[in-house]
N, CA, C and O atoms as CSV, one atom per row, in Angstrom:
chain,resi,resn,atom,element,x,y,z
A,1,MET,N,N,-4.501,-37.804,0.596
A,1,MET,CA,C,-5.746,-37.069,0.664
A,1,MET,C,C,-5.639,-35.917,1.668
A,1,MET,O,O,-6.121,-34.812,1.424
A,2,LYS,N,N,-4.997,-36.203,2.799
A,2,LYS,CA,C,-4.840,-35.176,3.831
A,2,LYS,C,C,-4.021,-33.996,3.298
A,2,LYS,O,O,-4.331,-32.842,3.592
A,3,ASN,N,N,-2.965,-34.290,2.506
A,3,ASN,CA,C,-2.133,-33.227,1.924
A,3,ASN,C,C,-2.929,-32.367,0.953
A,3,ASN,O,O,-2.732,-31.153,0.902
A,4,ILE,N,N,-3.823,-32.975,0.185
A,4,ILE,CA,C,-4.640,-32.221,-0.770
A,4,ILE,C,C,-5.583,-31.288,-0.033
A,4,ILE,O,O,-5.743,-30.133,-0.428
A,5,ILE,N,N,-6.207,-31.769,1.029
A,5,ILE,CA,C,-7.113,-30.928,1.817
A,5,ILE,C,C,-6.341,-29.766,2.444
A,5,ILE,O,O,-6.822,-28.633,2.455
A,6,THR,N,N,-5.153,-30.044,2.961
A,6,THR,CA,C,-4.308,-28.991,3.534
A,6,THR,C,C,-3.946,-27.947,2.486
A,6,THR,O,O,-3.989,-26.748,2.763
A,7,LEU,N,N,-3.588,-28.395,1.282
A,7,LEU,CA,C,-3.239,-27.483,0.201
A,7,LEU,C,C,-4.414,-26.585,-0.169
A,7,LEU,O,O,-4.249,-25.375,-0.328
A,8,PHE,N,N,-5.602,-27.176,-0.305
A,8,PHE,CA,C,-6.787,-26.371,-0.618
A,8,PHE,C,C,-7.087,-25.376,0.502
A,8,PHE,O,O,-7.501,-24.248,0.232
A,9,GLY,N,N,-6.884,-25.779,1.740
A,9,GLY,CA,C,-7.093,-24.876,2.869
A,9,GLY,C,C,-6.152,-23.682,2.822
A,9,GLY,O,O,-6.562,-22.548,3.067
A,10,ILE,N,N,-4.899,-23.941,2.508
A,10,ILE,CA,C,-3.905,-22.866,2.404
A,10,ILE,C,C,-4.258,-21.925,1.259
A,10,ILE,O,O,-4.197,-20.706,1.419
A,11,LEU,N,N,-4.626,-22.478,0.109
A,11,LEU,CA,C,-5.001,-21.650,-1.043
A,11,LEU,C,C,-6.222,-20.794,-0.728
A,11,LEU,O,O,-6.256,-19.619,-1.093
A,12,PHE,N,N,-7.230,-21.361,-0.055
A,12,PHE,CA,C,-8.421,-20.609,0.311
A,12,PHE,C,C,-8.064,-19.484,1.274
A,12,PHE,O,O,-8.516,-18.352,1.097
A,13,PHE,N,N,-7.260,-19.781,2.286
A,13,PHE,CA,C,-6.861,-18.773,3.270
A,13,PHE,C,C,-6.096,-17.634,2.592
A,13,PHE,O,O,-6.303,-16.467,2.924
A,14,THR,N,N,-5.217,-17.965,1.650
A,14,THR,CA,C,-4.456,-16.948,0.922
A,14,THR,C,C,-5.380,-16.033,0.149
A,14,THR,O,O,-5.175,-14.820,0.132
A,15,GLN,N,N,-6.394,-16.591,-0.490
A,15,GLN,CA,C,-7.356,-15.787,-1.244
A,15,GLN,C,C,-8.138,-14.870,-0.313
A,15,GLN,O,O,-8.349,-13.700,-0.635
A,16,VAL,N,N,-8.567,-15.378,0.827
A,16,VAL,CA,C,-9.344,-14.576,1.769
A,16,VAL,C,C,-8.496,-13.438,2.325
A,16,VAL,O,O,-8.968,-12.306,2.426
A,17,VAL,N,N,-7.250,-13.730,2.687
A,17,VAL,CA,C,-6.368,-12.716,3.260
A,17,VAL,C,C,-6.062,-11.611,2.253
A,17,VAL,O,O,-6.001,-10.441,2.632
A,18,SER,N,N,-5.868,-11.954,0.979
A,18,SER,CA,C,-5.496,-10.956,-0.008
A,18,SER,C,C,-6.699,-10.375,-0.750
A,18,SER,O,O,-6.523,-9.631,-1.715
A,19,ALA,N,N,-7.905,-10.701,-0.319
A,19,ALA,CA,C,-9.099,-10.189,-0.982
A,19,ALA,C,C,-9.152,-8.671,-0.855
A,19,ALA,O,O,-8.832,-8.107,0.192
A,20,GLN,N,N,-9.561,-8.027,-1.934
A,20,GLN,CA,C,-9.668,-6.582,-1.927
A,20,GLN,C,C,-11.076,-6.190,-1.472
A,20,GLN,O,O,-12.042,-6.917,-1.704
A,21,LYS,N,N,-11.171,-5.038,-0.826
A,21,LYS,CA,C,-12.451,-4.579,-0.306
A,21,LYS,C,C,-12.695,-3.145,-0.757
A,21,LYS,O,O,-11.754,-2.377,-0.958
A,22,ILE,N,N,-13.954,-2.797,-0.910
A,22,ILE,CA,C,-14.295,-1.434,-1.287
A,22,ILE,C,C,-13.898,-0.454,-0.179
A,22,ILE,O,O,-13.714,0.735,-0.437
A,23,SER,N,N,-13.767,-0.951,1.047
A,23,SER,CA,C,-13.404,-0.089,2.175
A,23,SER,C,C,-11.893,0.155,2.282
A,23,SER,O,O,-11.455,0.885,3.171
A,24,ASP,N,N,-11.087,-0.444,1.392
A,24,ASP,CA,C,-9.643,-0.194,1.407
A,24,ASP,C,C,-9.384,1.310,1.295
A,24,ASP,O,O,-10.049,2.002,0.524
A,25,ASP,N,N,-8.424,1.807,2.062
A,25,ASP,CA,C,-8.116,3.240,2.082
A,25,ASP,C,C,-6.664,3.457,1.653
A,25,ASP,O,O,-5.731,3.057,2.349
A,26,PHE,N,N,-6.494,4.090,0.504
A,26,PHE,CA,C,-5.158,4.308,-0.058
A,26,PHE,C,C,-4.565,5.666,0.322
A,26,PHE,O,O,-3.433,5.967,-0.057
A,27,THR,N,N,-5.312,6.492,1.067
A,27,THR,CA,C,-4.835,7.838,1.367
A,27,THR,C,C,-3.555,7.810,2.202
A,27,THR,O,O,-3.333,6.907,3.009
A,28,GLY,N,N,-2.725,8.825,1.983
A,28,GLY,CA,C,-1.515,8.957,2.772
A,28,GLY,C,C,-0.278,9.166,1.929
A,28,GLY,O,O,-0.343,9.397,0.721
A,29,ARG,N,N,0.861,9.077,2.613
A,29,ARG,CA,C,2.176,9.244,1.971
A,29,ARG,C,C,2.756,7.863,1.707
A,29,ARG,O,O,2.814,7.020,2.602
A,30,TRP,N,N,3.186,7.640,0.463
A,30,TRP,CA,C,3.761,6.372,0.054
A,30,TRP,C,C,5.140,6.607,-0.550
A,30,TRP,O,O,5.346,7.563,-1.298
A,31,LYS,N,N,6.077,5.731,-0.220
A,31,LYS,CA,C,7.423,5.835,-0.788
A,31,LYS,C,C,7.551,4.831,-1.931
A,31,LYS,O,O,7.373,3.627,-1.745
A,32,ALA,N,N,7.863,5.354,-3.117
A,32,ALA,CA,C,8.057,4.520,-4.301
A,32,ALA,C,C,9.448,3.892,-4.267
A,32,ALA,O,O,10.307,4.348,-3.511
A,33,PRO,N,N,9.687,2.854,-5.072
A,33,PRO,CA,C,10.989,2.160,-5.037
A,33,PRO,C,C,12.202,3.061,-5.258
A,33,PRO,O,O,13.254,2.821,-4.666
A,34,LYS,N,N,12.081,4.084,-6.089
A,34,LYS,CA,C,13.235,4.960,-6.345
A,34,LYS,C,C,13.305,6.132,-5.380
A,34,LYS,O,O,14.101,7.050,-5.578
A,35,GLY,N,N,12.468,6.112,-4.323
A,35,GLY,CA,C,12.565,7.110,-3.265
A,35,GLY,C,C,11.574,8.258,-3.333
A,35,GLY,O,O,11.456,9.015,-2.369
A,36,ALA,N,N,10.866,8.410,-4.428
A,36,ALA,CA,C,9.890,9.500,-4.530
A,36,ALA,C,C,8.756,9.263,-3.539
A,36,ALA,O,O,8.358,8.125,-3.291
A,37,ILE,N,N,8.246,10.351,-2.979
A,37,ILE,CA,C,7.100,10.278,-2.082
A,37,ILE,C,C,5.861,10.626,-2.892
A,37,ILE,O,O,5.816,11.652,-3.572
A,38,ILE,N,N,4.853,9.754,-2.811
A,38,ILE,CA,C,3.598,9.931,-3.510
A,38,ILE,C,C,2.524,10.236,-2.475
A,38,ILE,O,O,2.374,9.506,-1.495
A,39,ILE,N,N,1.780,11.310,-2.691
A,39,ILE,CA,C,0.674,11.664,-1.813
A,39,ILE,C,C,-0.618,11.205,-2.493
A,39,ILE,O,O,-0.964,11.682,-3.574
A,40,VAL,N,N,-1.324,10.275,-1.849
A,40,VAL,CA,C,-2.582,9.771,-2.394
A,40,VAL,C,C,-3.725,10.391,-1.601
A,40,VAL,O,O,-3.768,10.311,-0.373
A,41,THR,N,N,-4.653,11.012,-2.330
A,41,THR,CA,C,-5.810,11.649,-1.712
A,41,THR,C,C,-7.091,11.080,-2.307
A,41,THR,O,O,-7.107,10.577,-3.431
A,42,LYS,N,N,-8.159,11.173,-1.529
A,42,LYS,CA,C,-9.468,10.691,-1.971
A,42,LYS,C,C,-10.141,11.774,-2.799
A,42,LYS,O,O,-10.077,12.957,-2.465
A,43,THR,N,N,-10.790,11.355,-3.889
A,43,THR,CA,C,-11.577,12.268,-4.724
A,43,THR,C,C,-13.030,11.807,-4.665
A,43,THR,O,O,-13.346,10.826,-3.992
A,44,THR,N,N,-13.896,12.501,-5.359
A,44,THR,CA,C,-15.299,12.086,-5.371
A,44,THR,C,C,-15.484,10.742,-6.080
A,44,THR,O,O,-16.423,10.006,-5.777
A,45,ASP,N,N,-14.598,10.421,-7.017
A,45,ASP,CA,C,-14.720,9.187,-7.790
A,45,ASP,C,C,-13.798,8.069,-7.328
A,45,ASP,O,O,-13.993,6.928,-7.745
A,46,GLY,N,N,-12.823,8.332,-6.504
A,46,GLY,CA,C,-11.860,7.310,-6.085
A,46,GLY,C,C,-10.669,7.940,-5.400
A,46,GLY,O,O,-10.813,8.605,-4.374
A,47,TYR,N,N,-9.486,7.732,-5.969
A,47,TYR,CA,C,-8.253,8.276,-5.408
A,47,TYR,C,C,-7.368,8.793,-6.537
A,47,TYR,O,O,-7.523,8.411,-7.697
A,48,ILE,N,N,-6.430,9.676,-6.165
A,48,ILE,CA,C,-5.433,10.166,-7.111
A,48,ILE,C,C,-4.101,10.265,-6.366
A,48,ILE,O,O,-4.070,10.605,-5.183
A,49,GLY,N,N,-3.011,9.968,-7.057
A,49,GLY,CA,C,-1.685,10.037,-6.446
A,49,GLY,C,C,-0.797,11.005,-7.193
A,49,GLY,O,O,-0.669,10.938,-8.415
A,50,LYS,N,N,-0.175,11.919,-6.437
A,50,LYS,CA,C,0.733,12.913,-7.029
A,50,LYS,C,C,2.062,12.877,-6.297
A,50,LYS,O,O,2.122,12.605,-5.098
A,51,THR,N,N,3.134,13.159,-7.045
A,51,THR,CA,C,4.447,13.237,-6.401
A,51,THR,C,C,4.456,14.438,-5.464
A,51,THR,O,O,3.864,15.477,-5.755
A,52,GLU,N,N,5.133,14.278,-4.342
A,52,GLU,CA,C,5.149,15.321,-3.315
A,52,GLU,C,C,5.837,16.597,-3.815
A,52,GLU,O,O,5.340,17.697,-3.574
A,53,LEU,N,N,6.956,16.464,-4.498
A,53,LEU,CA,C,7.734,17.633,-4.916
A,53,LEU,C,C,7.229,18.264,-6.212
A,53,LEU,O,O,6.987,19.469,-6.260
A,54,GLU,N,N,7.070,17.455,-7.263
A,54,GLU,CA,C,6.708,17.996,-8.568
A,54,GLU,C,C,5.203,18.165,-8.750
A,54,GLU,O,O,4.766,18.854,-9.673
A,55,LYS,N,N,4.412,17.550,-7.887
A,55,LYS,CA,C,2.949,17.553,-7.994
A,55,LYS,C,C,2.474,16.901,-9.287
A,55,LYS,O,O,1.381,17.203,-9.766
A,56,ALA,N,N,3.286,16.009,-9.859
A,56,ALA,CA,C,2.925,15.297,-11.082
A,56,ALA,C,C,2.004,14.129,-10.734
A,56,ALA,O,O,2.249,13.412,-9.764
A,57,VAL,N,N,0.965,13.942,-11.509
A,57,VAL,CA,C,0.042,12.828,-11.300
A,57,VAL,C,C,0.718,11.534,-11.744
A,57,VAL,O,O,1.184,11.423,-12.878
A,58,VAL,N,N,0.766,10.554,-10.836
A,58,VAL,CA,C,1.369,9.257,-11.157
A,58,VAL,C,C,0.377,8.109,-10.980
A,58,VAL,O,O,0.663,6.977,-11.370
A,59,LEU,N,N,-0.780,8.394,-10.395
A,59,LEU,CA,C,-1.817,7.394,-10.198
A,59,LEU,C,C,-3.161,8.094,-10.321
A,59,LEU,O,O,-3.424,9.070,-9.619
A,60,LYS,N,N,-4.021,7.592,-11.221
A,60,LYS,CA,C,-5.318,8.243,-11.397
A,60,LYS,C,C,-6.387,7.216,-11.754
A,60,LYS,O,O,-6.095,6.049,-12.016
A,61,ASP,N,N,-7.619,7.679,-11.757
A,61,ASP,CA,C,-8.771,6.832,-12.096
A,61,ASP,C,C,-8.819,5.566,-11.255
A,61,ASP,O,O,-9.119,4.488,-11.767
A,62,VAL,N,N,-8.524,5.695,-9.959
A,62,VAL,CA,C,-8.563,4.548,-9.049
A,62,VAL,C,C,-10.029,4.242,-8.749
A,62,VAL,O,O,-10.749,5.069,-8.191
A,63,LYS,N,N,-10.455,3.037,-9.131
A,63,LYS,CA,C,-11.853,2.639,-8.998
A,63,LYS,C,C,-11.947,1.205,-8.485
A,63,LYS,O,O,-11.057,0.384,-8.711
A,64,PHE,N,N,-13.052,0.926,-7.788
A,64,PHE,CA,C,-13.329,-0.435,-7.316
A,64,PHE,C,C,-14.453,-1.017,-8.158
A,64,PHE,O,O,-15.560,-0.479,-8.174
A,65,ALA,N,N,-14.174,-2.116,-8.861
A,65,ALA,CA,C,-15.179,-2.802,-9.674
A,65,ALA,C,C,-14.803,-4.270,-9.790
A,65,ALA,O,O,-13.623,-4.618,-9.832
A,66,ASN,N,N,-15.805,-5.121,-9.840
A,66,ASN,CA,C,-15.583,-6.565,-9.971
A,66,ASN,C,C,-14.647,-7.106,-8.888
A,66,ASN,O,O,-13.783,-7.940,-9.158
A,67,ASP,N,N,-14.834,-6.618,-7.662
A,67,ASP,CA,C,-14.064,-7.064,-6.494
A,67,ASP,C,C,-12.578,-6.783,-6.568
A,67,ASP,O,O,-11.787,-7.481,-5.932
A,68,LYS,N,N,-12.176,-5.766,-7.338
A,68,LYS,CA,C,-10.761,-5.390,-7.343
A,68,LYS,C,C,-10.608,-3.904,-7.631
A,68,LYS,O,O,-11.470,-3.274,-8.244
A,69,TRP,N,N,-9.480,-3.361,-7.166
A,69,TRP,CA,C,-9.131,-1.970,-7.398
A,69,TRP,C,C,-8.302,-1.880,-8.676
A,69,TRP,O,O,-7.323,-2.607,-8.841
A,70,THR,N,N,-8.696,-0.992,-9.568
A,70,THR,CA,C,-7.932,-0.764,-10.793
A,70,THR,C,C,-7.618,0.723,-10.897
A,70,THR,O,O,-8.267,1.556,-10.265
A,71,ALA,N,N,-6.620,1.037,-11.700
A,71,ALA,CA,C,-6.216,2.430,-11.859
A,71,ALA,C,C,-5.378,2.568,-13.118
A,71,ALA,O,O,-5.139,1.604,-13.845
A,72,ILE,N,N,-4.945,3.782,-13.347
A,72,ILE,CA,C,-3.976,4.073,-14.402
A,72,ILE,C,C,-2.743,4.631,-13.706
A,72,ILE,O,O,-2.837,5.563,-12.907
A,73,VAL,N,N,-1.594,4.056,-14.015
A,73,VAL,CA,C,-0.334,4.519,-13.444
A,73,VAL,C,C,0.434,5.241,-14.555
A,73,VAL,O,O,0.441,4.814,-15.709
A,74,LEU,N,N,1.077,6.344,-14.173
A,74,LEU,CA,C,1.801,7.167,-15.146
A,74,LEU,C,C,3.230,7.377,-14.692
A,74,LEU,O,O,3.503,7.491,-13.497
A,75,ASN,N,N,4.139,7.428,-15.647
A,75,ASN,CA,C,5.523,7.799,-15.379
A,75,ASN,C,C,5.800,9.010,-16.261
A,75,ASN,O,O,6.199,8.852,-17.415
A,76,PRO,N,N,5.595,10.222,-15.733
A,76,PRO,CA,C,5.728,11.429,-16.550
A,76,PRO,C,C,7.120,11.616,-17.153
A,76,PRO,O,O,7.246,12.161,-18.249
A,77,LYS,N,N,8.157,11.175,-16.459
A,77,LYS,CA,C,9.521,11.363,-16.959
A,77,LYS,C,C,9.788,10.534,-18.212
A,77,LYS,O,O,10.567,10.941,-19.074
A,78,GLU,N,N,9.148,9.377,-18.314
A,78,GLU,CA,C,9.347,8.511,-19.469
A,78,GLU,C,C,8.122,8.490,-20.393
A,78,GLU,O,O,8.079,7.741,-21.369
A,79,ASN,N,N,7.128,9.329,-20.067
A,79,ASN,CA,C,5.911,9.441,-20.873
A,79,ASN,C,C,5.221,8.075,-21.034
A,79,ASN,O,O,4.763,7.734,-22.124
A,80,LEU,N,N,5.151,7.295,-19.939
A,80,LEU,CA,C,4.516,5.987,-19.952
A,80,LEU,C,C,3.188,6.024,-19.213
A,80,LEU,O,O,3.067,6.657,-18.164
A,81,VAL,N,N,2.193,5.340,-19.768
A,81,VAL,CA,C,0.873,5.224,-19.167
A,81,VAL,C,C,0.453,3.763,-19.275
A,81,VAL,O,O,0.594,3.159,-20.339
A,82,ALA,N,N,-0.066,3.179,-18.178
A,82,ALA,CA,C,-0.472,1.775,-18.214
A,82,ALA,C,C,-1.592,1.517,-17.215
A,82,ALA,O,O,-1.717,2.220,-16.213
A,83,ASN,N,N,-2.398,0.508,-17.495
A,83,ASN,CA,C,-3.427,0.060,-16.562
A,83,ASN,C,C,-2.758,-0.730,-15.452
A,83,ASN,O,O,-1.711,-1.344,-15.655
A,84,CYS,N,N,-3.375,-0.710,-14.275
A,84,CYS,CA,C,-2.810,-1.473,-13.167
A,84,CYS,C,C,-3.907,-1.935,-12.227
A,84,CYS,O,O,-5.042,-1.460,-12.278
A,85,GLU,N,N,-3.539,-2.871,-11.370
A,85,GLU,CA,C,-4.399,-3.341,-10.299
A,85,GLU,C,C,-3.701,-3.001,-8.992
A,85,GLU,O,O,-2.482,-3.136,-8.885
A,86,LEU,N,N,-4.462,-2.564,-8.001
A,86,LEU,CA,C,-3.900,-2.188,-6.706
A,86,LEU,C,C,-4.332,-3.191,-5.646
A,86,LEU,O,O,-5.503,-3.566,-5.570
A,87,VAL,N,N,-3.374,-3.623,-4.828
A,87,VAL,CA,C,-3.665,-4.532,-3.731
A,87,VAL,C,C,-3.034,-3.954,-2.478
A,87,VAL,O,O,-1.813,-3.830,-2.388
A,88,LEU,N,N,-3.873,-3.600,-1.508
A,88,LEU,CA,C,-3.407,-3.041,-0.244
A,88,LEU,C,C,-3.053,-4.184,0.696
A,88,LEU,O,O,-3.894,-5.037,0.980
A,89,GLN,N,N,-1.807,-4.209,1.183
A,89,GLN,CA,C,-1.332,-5.256,2.089
A,89,GLN,C,C,-0.704,-4.597,3.303
A,89,GLN,O,O,0.504,-4.362,3.335
A,90,GLN,N,N,-1.520,-4.299,4.298
A,90,GLN,CA,C,-1.106,-3.622,5.522
A,90,GLN,C,C,-0.432,-2.299,5.182
A,90,GLN,O,O,-1.113,-1.366,4.758
A,91,SER,N,N,0.883,-2.188,5.355
A,91,SER,CA,C,1.572,-0.914,5.103
A,91,SER,C,C,2.244,-0.886,3.727
A,91,SER,O,O,3.130,-0.068,3.482
A,92,LYS,N,N,1.824,-1.775,2.842
A,92,LYS,CA,C,2.383,-1.813,1.489
A,92,LYS,C,C,1.253,-1.739,0.463
A,92,LYS,O,O,0.158,-2.263,0.671
A,93,LEU,N,N,1.551,-1.081,-0.631
A,93,LEU,CA,C,0.620,-1.016,-1.747
A,93,LEU,C,C,1.281,-1.714,-2.920
A,93,LEU,O,O,2.286,-1.245,-3.456
A,94,LYS,N,N,0.709,-2.830,-3.308
A,94,LYS,CA,C,1.230,-3.618,-4.423
A,94,LYS,C,C,0.528,-3.132,-5.688
A,94,LYS,O,O,-0.698,-3.180,-5.786
A,95,ILE,N,N,1.316,-2.665,-6.653
A,95,ILE,CA,C,0.788,-2.143,-7.909
A,95,ILE,C,C,1.220,-3.106,-9.017
A,95,ILE,O,O,2.405,-3.238,-9.320
A,96,ILE,N,N,0.236,-3.769,-9.608
A,96,ILE,CA,C,0.515,-4.724,-10.682
A,96,ILE,C,C,0.212,-4.007,-11.994
A,96,ILE,O,O,-0.947,-3.793,-12.347
A,97,VAL,N,N,1.269,-3.643,-12.704
A,97,VAL,CA,C,1.154,-2.855,-13.935
A,97,VAL,C,C,1.060,-3.813,-15.118
A,97,VAL,O,O,1.861,-4.738,-15.250
A,98,ARG,N,N,0.073,-3.576,-15.973
A,98,ARG,CA,C,-0.112,-4.406,-17.153
A,98,ARG,C,C,0.001,-3.557,-18.414
A,98,ARG,O,O,-0.614,-2.497,-18.531
A,99,LYS,N,N,0.791,-4.042,-19.336
A,99,LYS,CA,C,0.966,-3.400,-20.639
A,99,LYS,C,C,0.965,-4.515,-21.666
A,99,LYS,O,O,1.981,-5.179,-21.872
A,100,GLY,N,N,-0.177,-4.722,-22.313
A,100,GLY,CA,C,-0.299,-5.849,-23.232
A,100,GLY,C,C,-0.254,-7.146,-22.455
A,100,GLY,O,O,-0.989,-7.314,-21.482
A,101,ILE,N,N,0.607,-8.074,-22.877
A,101,ILE,CA,C,0.727,-9.351,-22.172
A,101,ILE,C,C,1.799,-9.311,-21.083
A,101,ILE,O,O,1.970,-10.281,-20.346
A,102,LEU,N,N,2.510,-8.211,-20.981
A,102,LEU,CA,C,3.568,-8.069,-19.978
A,102,LEU,C,C,3.006,-7.459,-18.703
A,102,LEU,O,O,2.027,-6.713,-18.746
A,103,TYR,N,N,3.618,-7.772,-17.580
A,103,TYR,CA,C,3.236,-7.134,-16.326
A,103,TYR,C,C,4.459,-6.975,-15.433
A,103,TYR,O,O,5.468,-7.667,-15.578
A,104,ARG,N,N,4.325,-6.033,-14.502
A,104,ARG,CA,C,5.394,-5.753,-13.552
A,104,ARG,C,C,4.746,-5.384,-12.224
A,104,ARG,O,O,3.703,-4.732,-12.200
A,105,THR,N,N,5.353,-5.794,-11.133
A,105,THR,CA,C,4.825,-5.467,-9.811
A,105,THR,C,C,5.726,-4.435,-9.148
A,105,THR,O,O,6.946,-4.595,-9.090
A,106,ILE,N,N,5.101,-3.377,-8.650
A,106,ILE,CA,C,5.802,-2.303,-7.952
A,106,ILE,C,C,5.228,-2.233,-6.536
A,106,ILE,O,O,4.018,-2.346,-6.345
A,107,ILE,N,N,6.093,-2.049,-5.560
A,107,ILE,CA,C,5.640,-1.963,-4.170
A,107,ILE,C,C,5.912,-0.560,-3.637
A,107,ILE,O,O,7.046,-0.084,-3.665
A,108,TRP,N,N,4.857,0.095,-3.153
A,108,TRP,CA,C,5.007,1.359,-2.439
A,108,TRP,C,C,4.845,1.056,-0.952
A,108,TRP,O,O,4.033,0.215,-0.567
A,109,VAL,N,N,5.624,1.748,-0.123
A,109,VAL,CA,C,5.584,1.523,1.327
A,109,VAL,C,C,5.005,2.769,1.993
A,109,VAL,O,O,5.405,3.895,1.696
A,110,LYS,N,N,4.055,2.540,2.899
A,110,LYS,CA,C,3.382,3.638,3.614
A,110,LYS,C,C,4.383,4.338,4.532
A,110,LYS,O,O,5.158,3.683,5.230
A,111,GLN,N,N,4.364,5.649,4.527
A,111,GLN,CA,C,5.269,6.456,5.352
A,111,GLN,C,C,4.561,6.997,6.570
A,111,GLN,O,O,5.170,7.699,7.378
């Protein structure tokens, strides 16, 4: 019984720690896994992310609804567009990309 209570406590704490907030701030310079620098700026409706060199939009329509951040992520070089969820974790931005039943997690690191 004690182990079950401990497990539930850990699960609850994990949920509280990773909870998303409307006050999350994504602005700044982020380094993508392949080395590109993404500049995220605040807009009137949310946030937008553009590559530093090419100025290509790679993150758009960032909105907070139903207690989570959602957006559209783009890969202009491969002409890919997908819905995603954003989770801010200190100096990391976890991007969970969903395409149908498949998903992939990408981590950007704050510069």
